[in-house]
C-alpha positions in Angstrom: 104.8 31.5 289.9 105.1 29.5 293.0 103.2 26.4 293.7 103.3 23.8 296.4 104.3 20.9 294.2 103.3 17.3 294.6 106.9 16.2 293.7 109.1 15.3 296.6 112.6 16.6 297.3 114.2 13.3 296.2 112.5 13.6 292.7 113.6 17.2 292.4 117.2 16.4 293.4 117.3 13.7 290.7 116.0 16.2 288.1 118.7 18.8 289.1 121.5 16.3 289.3 120.4 14.8 285.9 121.2 18.1 284.1 124.5 18.1 282.3 126.6 20.9 280.8 129.8 21.0 278.8 132.9 21.4 281.1 133.4 25.0 280.2 135.3 25.7 283.5 138.0 23.1 282.4 138.4 24.6 278.9 141.1 27.2 278.4 140.9 28.3 274.7 142.4 31.5 273.3 140.3 34.7 273.6 139.0 35.5 270.1 137.5 39.0 271.0 134.0 40.2 271.8 131.0 39.6 269.6 127.8 41.6 269.3 125.7 39.4 271.5 123.8 40.6 274.5 121.5 39.2 277.2 119.0 41.8 278.4 117.8 42.0 282.0 114.6 40.3 281.1 116.5 37.2 279.7 116.1 38.1 276.0 119.2 37.2 273.9 120.2 39.5 271.1 122.6 39.1 268.2 123.7 42.2 266.3 120.7 44.0 267.9 118.1 41.4 266.8 116.4 39.2 269.3 117.2 35.5 269.0 113.8 33.9 268.8 114.8 30.3 268.5 114.6 29.0 272.1 116.6 25.9 271.2 119.5 28.2 270.0 119.3 30.2 273.2 119.3 27.0 275.3 122.4 25.8 273.4 124.3 29.1 273.9 123.3 29.1 277.6 125.1 25.8 278.2 128.4 27.2 277.1 128.3 30.4 279.2 131.0 31.1 281.6 131.7 34.1 283.9 135.4 34.5 284.6 137.2 36.1 287.6 137.5 39.3 285.5 133.7 39.7 285.8 133.1 39.3 282.0 130.8 36.6 280.6 132.0 34.5 277.7 130.7 31.8 275.3 133.3 29.1 275.6 134.1 26.1 273.4 137.2 23.9 273.5 138.8 26.0 270.7 137.5 29.6 271.3 136.3 32.1 273.9 134.3 35.1 272.9 133.0 37.9 275.1 129.3 38.9 275.3 127.4 41.6 277.1 125.1 40.7 280.0 122.9 43.6 281.2 122.3 42.0 284.6 122.3 38.2 285.1 122.5 35.7 282.2 119.3 33.9 283.4 115.9 34.7 284.9 114.3 32.5 287.4 110.8 32.4 286.1 109.3 29.9 288.5 109.8 28.7 292.0 108.2 25.7 293.6 108.2 25.2 297.4 108.6 21.5 298.4 107.9 20.6 302.0 107.4 23.1 304.9 109.4 24.6 307.7 113.0 23.5 308.1 112.5 20.8 305.5 111.3 23.2 302.8 113.3 23.3 299.6 112.8 26.0 296.9 113.1 24.6 293.3 113.7 27.3 290.7 113.3 27.0 286.9 115.0 29.5 284.7 114.0 31.0 281.3 116.3 28.4 279.6 114.9 25.4 281.5 117.7 25.0 284.0 116.6 23.8 287.4 118.3 24.6 290.7 117.4 24.1 294.4 118.3 26.9 296.7 120.7 25.9 299.5 124.3 26.0 300.6 125.6 25.5 297.0 123.0 27.7 295.4 122.3 30.7 297.7 119.7 33.4 297.3 120.9 37.0 297.6 119.2 40.3 297.2 120.8 43.6 296.2 118.8 46.8 296.9 119.2 49.8 294.5 120.3 52.7 296.8 118.5 55.3 294.6 115.2 53.6 294.1 115.1 51.1 297.0 114.0 48.4 294.6 115.3 44.9 295.4 117.0 42.7 292.8 117.0 39.1 294.0 119.3 36.4 292.6 119.8 32.7 292.9 123.1 31.0 292.1 122.8 28.6 289.1 126.3 27.2 288.3 129.9 28.4 288.2 129.8 32.2 288.7 126.4 32.4 286.9 123.2 33.6 288.6 119.6 34.0 287.7 117.7 37.2 288.4 114.5 36.1 290.2 111.5 37.4 288.3 109.2 39.8 290.1 106.4 37.3 290.2 108.6 34.6 291.7 110.1 37.0 294.2 106.7 38.0 295.5 105.9 34.4 295.9 109.0 34.1 298.0 107.8 37.0 300.1 104.5 35.2 300.7 106.5 32.2 302.0 108.9 34.2 304.1 109.0 34.5 307.9 109.2 37.9 309.5 111.8 38.4 312.2 113.1 41.5 313.9 116.8 42.0 313.2 118.5 45.1 314.7 115.0 46.5 315.3 114.0 46.1 311.7 111.3 43.6 310.5 113.3 41.3 308.2 112.0 38.7 305.7 113.7 35.3 305.8 113.1 32.3 303.5 114.3 28.7 304.1 115.5 26.2 301.7 117.4 23.0 302.4 118.0 24.0 306.0 119.5 27.3 305.0 118.0 30.7 305.8 118.3 33.6 303.3 117.4 37.2 304.1 115.3 38.6 301.2 114.7 42.1 302.5 112.9 44.2 305.0 109.2 45.0 305.0 110.0 48.5 303.8 112.0 47.3 300.8 109.4 44.9 299.5 106.3 46.9 300.1 
């Protein structure tokens, strides 16, 4: 859901900067093997095939996630590192709020675990298109090598906010946030 929020960019920046996470990128524990934990494409966490329904537990686990250069995602503590399975992205951006307009617009995303991120230079938006189905999969960078899949509803809100420009003869949708422009698809891909 996208809303034009009454908060200003300064308030949102303080909220984002106020988030703190364990320094998982600085920890280098021994790898202890893989565990039967999976994050589904819709953001549901599973342990041994059973959904984890305690949101506080999911939120805790989400703070110790790390995706390494090998492309695998791990739960990391100072003393151990265990591999988990992630079907797509570990987070889902379930809400986007547009603050400001035009070149001063900022897009504030909230994930399914309550993380907040403002799209921009450090947190770009990217879209992959499935070559077989033509369906777009949009993402926003959250932290480290971790991204959030932008939910369908939030993506269509971005489409509504996008400008259309012709690029190489193709009508292309561009969205602005913090002075950056992000291509989110062509009119054919999002129709």
